Structures are given as C-alpha cells and as structure tokens.
C-alpha positions as CSV (number, residue, x, y, z in Angstrom):
1,X,37.9,-110.9,-76.6
2,X,34.7,-110.2,-76.6
3,X,33.8,-109.4,-80.2
4,X,35.6,-113.0,-81.0
5,X,33.1,-114.6,-79.0
6,X,30.2,-113.1,-80.0
7,X,31.3,-113.7,-83.8
8,X,31.6,-116.8,-82.3
9,X,28.6,-117.6,-80.8
10,X,26.5,-115.7,-83.2
11,X,28.0,-118.4,-86.1
12,X,27.0,-121.6,-83.5
13,X,23.7,-119.7,-83.1
14,X,23.2,-119.7,-86.4
15,X,24.0,-123.4,-87.5
16,X,21.6,-124.7,-84.7
17,X,19.0,-122.5,-86.4
18,X,19.8,-123.9,-89.2
19,X,20.0,-127.0,-88.6
20,X,16.4,-126.4,-87.3
21,X,15.2,-125.3,-90.1
22,X,16.5,-128.8,-91.9
23,X,15.1,-130.2,-90.3
24,X,11.3,-129.3,-89.6
25,X,8.4,-128.9,-87.2
26,X,8.2,-126.5,-84.8
27,X,12.1,-126.4,-84.7
28,X,11.8,-125.3,-88.5
29,X,8.7,-122.7,-87.8
30,X,11.3,-120.8,-84.8
31,X,14.5,-120.9,-86.9
32,X,12.6,-119.3,-89.9
33,X,11.5,-116.2,-87.7
34,X,14.7,-116.3,-86.0
35,X,16.8,-115.6,-88.9
36,X,14.6,-112.5,-89.9
37,X,13.8,-111.0,-87.0
38,X,17.7,-111.2,-85.7
39,X,18.4,-109.3,-88.6
40,X,15.6,-106.6,-88.1
41,X,16.2,-105.7,-84.3
42,X,19.9,-107.6,-82.9
43,X,20.1,-110.7,-81.0
44,X,18.4,-110.3,-77.7
45,X,15.0,-108.3,-78.8
46,X,15.2,-111.2,-82.0
47,X,14.4,-113.7,-79.0
48,X,12.1,-111.8,-77.2
49,X,9.4,-111.0,-80.0
50,X,10.0,-114.5,-81.0
51,X,9.4,-115.8,-77.2
52,X,6.1,-113.8,-78.0
53,X,5.6,-115.3,-81.4
54,X,6.2,-118.9,-80.5
55,X,3.8,-118.3,-77.1
56,X,1.1,-117.3,-79.9
57,X,2.2,-120.2,-82.6
58,X,0.2,-122.6,-81.8
59,X,-1.0,-123.4,-78.3
60,X,0.6,-126.1,-76.5
61,X,3.8,-123.9,-76.2
62,X,5.4,-126.5,-78.8
63,X,7.2,-124.3,-80.5
64,X,7.9,-121.3,-77.5
65,X,9.3,-125.5,-75.7
66,X,11.6,-125.9,-79.1
67,X,12.7,-122.6,-78.7
68,X,14.2,-122.4,-75.7
69,X,15.9,-125.7,-76.2
70,X,17.3,-124.6,-79.8
71,X,18.8,-121.1,-77.8
72,X,19.9,-122.4,-74.8
73,X,22.9,-124.3,-76.1
74,X,24.9,-121.8,-77.8
75,X,24.1,-119.3,-75.6
76,X,24.5,-121.4,-72.1
77,X,28.4,-122.3,-73.8
78,X,29.4,-118.6,-73.8
79,X,27.8,-117.5,-70.4
80,X,26.0,-115.1,-72.6
81,X,23.5,-112.8,-70.3
82,X,20.2,-114.3,-72.7
83,X,16.8,-113.5,-71.4
84,X,15.9,-117.2,-69.4
85,X,12.1,-118.4,-70.0
86,X,11.4,-116.8,-66.6
87,X,12.5,-113.3,-67.7
88,X,11.0,-113.8,-71.3
89,X,7.6,-115.3,-69.3
90,X,7.9,-111.6,-67.2
91,X,8.3,-109.5,-70.4
92,X,5.2,-111.5,-71.2
93,X,2.7,-110.8,-68.4
94,X,4.1,-107.3,-69.0
95,X,3.1,-107.1,-72.2
96,X,-0.2,-108.7,-72.1
97,X,-1.1,-106.5,-68.9
98,X,0.3,-103.3,-70.7
99,X,-2.6,-104.1,-72.8
100,X,-5.0,-105.0,-70.4
101,X,-4.3,-101.8,-67.7
102,X,-7.2,-99.6,-67.5
103,X,-9.2,-101.7,-68.9
104,X,-12.3,-104.1,-67.4
105,X,-11.2,-108.2,-67.4
106,X,-13.6,-110.5,-65.8
107,X,-12.8,-113.6,-65.0
108,X,-13.6,-116.8,-61.5
109,X,-12.7,-116.6,-58.5
110,X,-10.3,-118.7,-57.1
111,X,-9.7,-118.3,-53.4
112,X,-10.7,-116.0,-50.6
113,X,-7.9,-114.7,-48.6
114,X,-8.5,-114.5,-45.0
115,X,-8.3,-110.7,-45.1
116,X,-11.1,-110.7,-47.6
117,X,-8.7,-109.7,-50.7
118,X,-10.2,-112.1,-54.1
119,X,-7.8,-114.2,-56.6
120,X,-9.4,-113.9,-59.9
121,X,-8.3,-115.8,-62.9
122,X,-8.6,-114.0,-65.8
123,X,-7.2,-115.9,-68.7
124,X,-3.3,-114.7,-68.7
125,X,-2.7,-114.7,-65.4
126,X,-4.1,-114.3,-61.9
127,X,-5.7,-110.9,-60.3
128,X,-5.9,-109.9,-57.3
129,X,-9.3,-107.8,-56.2
130,X,-7.4,-106.5,-52.7
131,X,-10.6,-105.9,-50.0
132,X,-10.1,-102.0,-49.9
133,X,-10.8,-101.7,-54.0
134,X,-14.2,-104.0,-53.6
135,X,-17.3,-102.7,-52.9
136,X,-18.9,-102.6,-49.0
137,X,-21.9,-104.5,-50.0
138,X,-21.6,-106.1,-52.8
139,X,-20.9,-109.8,-51.6
140,X,-19.3,-112.6,-54.0
141,X,-18.5,-116.2,-53.7
142,X,-15.5,-118.7,-54.7
143,X,-16.3,-120.1,-57.7
144,X,-18.5,-116.6,-58.8
145,X,-17.2,-114.2,-62.4
146,X,-16.8,-111.0,-61.8
147,X,-15.7,-107.9,-63.6
148,X,-12.9,-105.2,-62.2
149,X,-10.9,-102.8,-63.4
150,X,-7.0,-103.3,-64.0
151,X,-4.9,-100.9,-62.1
152,X,-1.7,-101.8,-61.6
153,X,0.9,-104.3,-61.8
154,X,3.5,-105.4,-59.5
155,X,5.8,-108.1,-61.4
156,X,8.1,-109.6,-59.1
157,X,11.1,-112.3,-59.8
158,X,8.6,-115.1,-60.0
159,X,5.1,-113.5,-59.2
160,X,3.3,-111.2,-61.3
161,X,0.5,-109.2,-58.9
162,X,-1.9,-108.1,-61.7
163,X,-4.0,-105.5,-59.0
164,X,-8.0,-105.5,-60.1
165,X,-11.1,-102.4,-58.6
166,X,-14.0,-102.7,-58.5
167,X,-14.8,-99.3,-57.1
168,X,-12.2,-96.6,-58.8
169,X,-14.6,-94.6,-60.4
170,X,-12.1,-95.3,-64.1
171,X,-14.4,-98.7,-63.6
172,X,-17.6,-96.3,-64.5
173,X,-16.0,-95.1,-66.8
174,X,-15.5,-97.5,-68.8
175,X,-18.3,-99.5,-68.3
176,X,-20.0,-96.7,-70.2
177,X,-17.2,-96.7,-72.6
178,X,-18.7,-100.8,-73.4
179,X,-22.0,-100.0,-73.2
180,X,-22.8,-95.9,-75.1
181,X,-21.0,-96.7,-78.5
182,X,-21.0,-92.5,-78.6
183,X,-18.7,-92.1,-75.6
184,X,-16.2,-95.1,-77.0
185,X,-16.1,-92.9,-80.7
186,X,-15.8,-89.5,-78.8
187,X,-19.4,-88.2,-79.9
188,X,-20.4,-87.8,-76.3
189,X,-17.2,-86.8,-73.6
190,X,-16.9,-87.9,-70.0
191,X,-15.4,-84.6,-68.7
192,X,-15.6,-86.2,-64.7
193,X,-16.9,-88.6,-62.4
194,X,-17.2,-88.5,-58.5
195,X,-18.3,-91.4,-56.9
196,X,-19.3,-93.5,-53.6
197,X,-18.7,-96.8,-54.3
198,X,-22.2,-98.9,-54.0
199,X,-24.0,-96.1,-53.1
200,X,-23.7,-92.9,-56.3
201,X,-22.0,-92.3,-58.5
202,X,-22.3,-88.5,-60.8
203,X,-21.3,-88.3,-64.3
204,X,-20.5,-84.7,-66.1
205,X,-21.1,-86.1,-69.8
206,X,-20.3,-83.0,-72.9
207,X,-22.1,-83.9,-76.3
208,X,-19.5,-82.6,-79.3
209,X,-23.2,-82.7,-81.6
210,X,-25.2,-80.2,-80.9
211,X,-27.9,-82.3,-82.4
212,X,-27.4,-85.3,-80.0
213,X,-29.4,-85.2,-76.4
214,X,-26.9,-87.0,-74.4
215,X,-28.4,-87.9,-71.7
216,X,-30.7,-90.0,-73.9
217,X,-28.2,-91.5,-75.4
218,X,-26.6,-92.2,-72.6
219,X,-30.0,-94.4,-70.8
220,X,-30.6,-96.2,-73.9
221,X,-33.8,-96.9,-75.5
222,X,-36.0,-97.9,-72.0
223,X,-33.5,-97.1,-70.4
224,X,-31.5,-100.2,-71.5
225,X,-28.3,-99.0,-71.5
226,X,-27.7,-97.3,-68.1
227,X,-29.8,-100.4,-66.7
228,X,-26.8,-102.5,-67.2
229,X,-24.6,-100.0,-66.4
230,X,-26.7,-100.0,-62.8
231,X,-26.8,-103.6,-63.4
232,X,-23.2,-104.5,-63.3
233,X,-22.7,-101.6,-60.4
234,X,-25.7,-103.9,-58.4
235,X,-28.4,-101.0,-58.1
236,X,-25.6,-98.5,-57.8
237,X,-27.8,-95.1,-58.6
238,X,-26.2,-93.0,-61.4
239,X,-26.9,-89.5,-62.1
240,X,-26.0,-87.5,-65.3
241,X,-24.7,-84.5,-65.2
242,X,-24.6,-82.3,-68.2
243,X,-22.0,-79.8,-68.4
244,X,-23.2,-76.0,-68.2
245,X,-20.4,-73.1,-68.7
246,X,-23.0,-71.5,-66.2
247,X,-21.7,-72.0,-62.4
248,X,-24.8,-71.4,-60.8
249,X,-26.4,-73.6,-63.6
250,X,-24.6,-76.2,-62.7
251,X,-25.1,-76.4,-59.2
252,X,-28.2,-76.8,-59.6
253,X,-27.3,-80.0,-62.6
254,X,-25.2,-81.3,-60.3
255,X,-28.3,-81.8,-57.7
256,X,-30.2,-83.4,-59.9
257,X,-33.4,-80.7,-58.7
258,X,-35.9,-80.1,-60.7
259,X,-37.0,-76.6,-58.8
260,X,-34.7,-74.1,-57.5
261,X,-35.5,-71.1,-55.6
262,X,-32.4,-69.6,-55.9
263,X,-28.4,-70.0,-56.1
264,X,-26.0,-67.7,-54.0
265,X,-22.3,-67.5,-55.2
266,X,-20.5,-66.8,-52.0
267,X,-17.0,-66.1,-52.1
268,X,-14.3,-68.8,-52.0
269,X,-16.1,-71.4,-54.6
270,X,-19.5,-71.4,-52.1
271,X,-23.7,-71.5,-53.2
272,X,-25.5,-71.1,-50.7
273,X,-29.0,-72.7,-52.7
274,X,-32.5,-72.5,-52.0
275,X,-35.3,-74.6,-52.0
276,X,-38.6,-75.4,-51.1
277,X,-39.5,-77.2,-47.9
278,X,-39.9,-80.4,-49.7
279,X,-37.4,-80.6,-52.0
280,X,-34.5,-80.3,-49.0
281,X,-33.9,-84.1,-48.5
282,X,-34.1,-85.0,-51.7
283,X,-31.0,-82.2,-51.9
284,X,-29.2,-83.1,-49.3
285,X,-29.1,-86.7,-50.3
286,X,-29.7,-90.0,-47.8
287,X,-26.5,-89.5,-45.6
288,X,-25.5,-86.0,-47.6
289,X,-24.4,-88.1,-49.9
290,X,-25.9,-86.0,-53.2
291,X,-24.9,-82.5,-52.0
292,X,-21.2,-84.5,-50.9
293,X,-21.2,-85.2,-54.7
294,X,-22.4,-82.1,-56.2
295,X,-20.0,-80.6,-54.2
296,X,-17.0,-82.6,-55.4
297,X,-18.0,-82.4,-59.0
298,X,-18.9,-78.6,-58.9
299,X,-15.5,-78.0,-57.1
300,X,-17.8,-76.2,-54.9
301,X,-18.9,-75.9,-51.3
302,X,-23.1,-76.3,-51.4
303,X,-25.2,-75.5,-48.6
304,X,-28.5,-76.3,-48.6
305,X,-31.7,-73.7,-47.1
306,X,-35.1,-73.3,-46.7
307,X,-36.4,-69.3,-47.4
308,X,-36.6,-69.2,-43.6
309,X,-33.0,-70.8,-42.9
310,X,-30.9,-69.1,-44.9
311,X,-33.4,-65.5,-44.2
312,X,-32.4,-66.7,-40.7
313,X,-29.1,-66.7,-41.4
314,X,-29.1,-63.8,-43.0
315,X,-29.8,-61.9,-40.3
316,X,-27.8,-63.3,-38.0
317,X,-25.0,-62.6,-39.9
318,X,-26.3,-59.1,-39.7
319,X,-26.8,-58.8,-36.0
320,X,-23.3,-60.5,-36.1
321,X,-21.7,-57.8,-37.7
322,X,-24.2,-54.8,-36.1
323,X,-22.8,-52.9,-33.0
324,X,-25.3,-52.8,-30.1
325,X,-25.1,-49.1,-30.8
326,X,-26.6,-49.3,-33.6
327,X,-30.3,-51.3,-31.2
328,X,-33.2,-48.8,-30.9
329,X,-33.4,-47.8,-27.8
330,X,-30.1,-48.3,-26.5
331,X,-28.1,-44.9,-25.0
332,X,-24.6,-44.5,-24.2
333,X,-24.8,-45.6,-21.1
334,X,-26.4,-48.9,-21.3
335,X,-24.1,-49.4,-24.6
336,X,-20.9,-48.6,-22.1
337,X,-22.7,-50.9,-19.7
338,X,-23.1,-54.0,-22.1
339,X,-20.1,-53.8,-23.7
340,X,-18.5,-53.7,-20.0
341,X,-19.9,-57.2,-19.4
342,X,-18.9,-58.5,-22.6
343,X,-22.1,-57.7,-25.2
344,X,-20.8,-56.5,-28.7
345,X,-23.1,-57.6,-31.5
346,X,-26.9,-57.2,-31.5
347,X,-26.2,-61.3,-31.7
348,X,-25.0,-61.1,-28.5
349,X,-27.9,-59.4,-27.6
350,X,-30.2,-62.2,-29.3
351,X,-28.6,-64.9,-27.8
352,X,-28.7,-63.4,-24.2
353,X,-31.5,-64.3,-21.7
354,X,-33.7,-62.3,-19.8
355,X,-32.6,-62.9,-17.0
356,X,-29.2,-62.1,-17.5
357,X,-29.1,-58.9,-19.2
358,X,-31.1,-58.1,-15.6
359,X,-28.3,-59.3,-13.4
360,X,-26.6,-56.5,-15.2
361,X,-25.6,-53.2,-12.8
362,X,-27.8,-50.5,-13.6
363,X,-30.4,-52.7,-16.1
364,X,-34.7,-53.5,-15.1
365,X,-36.5,-56.0,-16.3
366,X,-37.9,-53.3,-18.5
367,X,-35.0,-52.3,-20.6
368,X,-33.5,-55.7,-20.9
369,X,-36.9,-57.2,-22.5
370,X,-36.7,-53.6,-24.6
371,X,-33.0,-54.9,-25.3
372,X,-34.4,-58.4,-26.3
373,X,-37.5,-57.0,-28.5
374,X,-35.0,-54.4,-30.4
375,X,-32.9,-57.5,-31.6
376,X,-35.3,-59.4,-32.6
377,X,-36.7,-57.2,-34.7
378,X,-33.6,-56.3,-36.1
C-alpha cells in the first residue's frame, strides 16, 4: 500500500538525485543539499528549505529551476502532494515578509490607482500603501522613492499583498530606532507614542542610565538626529516627553510647557491646568492638538484655564451647589416664591435677568436687584 509507494518514491527520488550528483552543475549542488537535508528534516520541510537555499544560491535561479525539474518527475508520478513552485514561492514571500514585518522598507512607487493607493516595488515584492495609511498632506508621484512601515501581509493564491503605513505610530518608533543608537540598544526606552500624523507626535521616553540625558541623545549634536526623523516625516513636529511618575509633573511635561501656575487633579482621571494668559494658546495648540495629544499620552482628561477662568469656574460650581436660602437677604417667603418659579440654586439667580425676577409675584425691582448683587458677590 502507501508505505510501499513511499519507499518506491523515496528510492526513485534518490536515484534522480544520484544521477544529478554525477552530472555536476547546479543540479549537483541541489542534489548534494537534498541528500543532507532530507535525512535531517523529512521530505517536505527539506524541499522547502532547499527551495530557499536554491533561490539564494545564484541570481538567475538556475539552481531553483533545476531543483524544480528534478523533483517534479518522481513526485508527479505518484501523485504525491509535493509543494509546487507556486506554494514554495508563497512560502518564500511569507518568510521574506515575516523578516520584514514591523520594519521600515523603502522602494519606488510603481503606480497610483484611482482610489489613490500606491503600489510600491520594495525589491522582493510589490507592496501597497493604502490611502488611509498615507499622511494627509504628503504628495508623492510615480517614480518617487518612499519609506514606510510594514503592517500586514495578505497571502492569497497568486497574489500576496504587503500592506504598508506611514501614519502608524510604530513608523515613528522605528525611525527613532534607526536614528538613535541608544534607543536601538535599549538604553533609552520609548514608553508610548501618540500621533496626529503629519502634524505632531509626542514620544514618551525614559533613560535606563541615570547619567544619560535622553532628550539630548534623541536630539543629537546640533539637532542632527531629530532633524533627520522630522525630514522623513516632512516636518511633523516631534515632542520628546521624559517620563515622570508624578502625575502632575507628567501632565506638565506632556503639554510641553515651561511655566504652569497649577495642576489640579480632579476625580475620574481629569486635571485642570492653570496657565498664564499668554501661554494658553500654546498649551491648547493649533486646532487643540497639543492638549488632545497630551491627554492621550497621560490617559487623563486635561482642561486648560487662565487664573480668571478657573476662578470663575470654581465660583460657578459653588453657586450651582448652593441653595437660594444661602443668599443674603432671602427671606423664607421669597425663597418659597423663587422655588415655586423653578429657581433653586444661587446659579439660577446669577443667570436670571432682573426683568425675569421682577415678573415674579411678590418680587419688586429693588428685591430683584438685591438678589442679583448677592448672587454676584456670593
């Protein structure tokens, strides 16, 4: 039965290889390797490994072709499910890919389709940079060189798609590893990256060596290191944030501000940050991006106030939780009238107009004015 067939197959394959060995040329190279691998690994793994070696053996792939011819004859005859060239090619692409996954590759743009996806020749294969992995305000043309991060591969029958990204935060991380030896060797750790692609990125770093200033290392002499990262990202702003265990300090660092008046930590991972009037615009950042990224980096909800705004916020909260009976000059009778009309907190009075209050039965102009004054000074 099957066992006999297998044996006959093995014998016949061996004979083929033996003949090849005697004849010399690329075939003999293949045969020689086959005889060693087969005993170590078994037939199928040996064939895959051999295909890999044969492909690397010489550029015009004579060995790989020879090998395919050699294997086909005996294996075909017995209908043995031996991996054909397509399956082996797929395996090879997958191996190449596994080596490249989560790395940066570069290549030339071959074509751009109607949806704006780039097809890029990265050497061992074509890759796709889909439109939603492209940075919004970057423009490339066919023939341009481009770098991107390998995020994914989809292996289909005769069509492998390697998916690239330029928007992924890992792309920035890999650029840092490439440009900064201390990050590559782990002396400086990247703890977290938050990114608004094409606009701004915040990178949280920490040095494992107390003598090493992580910011200086990342910036490089005269800014050379950080500049070459920014150049690759077409000028995207990169903020280096040194990690701090103290949440208040960490918030200030994440915002990248020199002088902050106060940080007030609130409930539910929220914080109010009080800054000088002239620093407010910078703290919030263009389009609110700075405070948004700082919030993402720290995992906190961050609100920025000037001193006046914060005091007004506190006063409003105080008025909102204070009952009208706490207002100066509110007699039980007036309190009853107000409550009946739906005014319950000091804030309600603060927000009402004198006119509104005068319209209430039993409240005159004078009383209305007095209530408003009291609410304002509350």
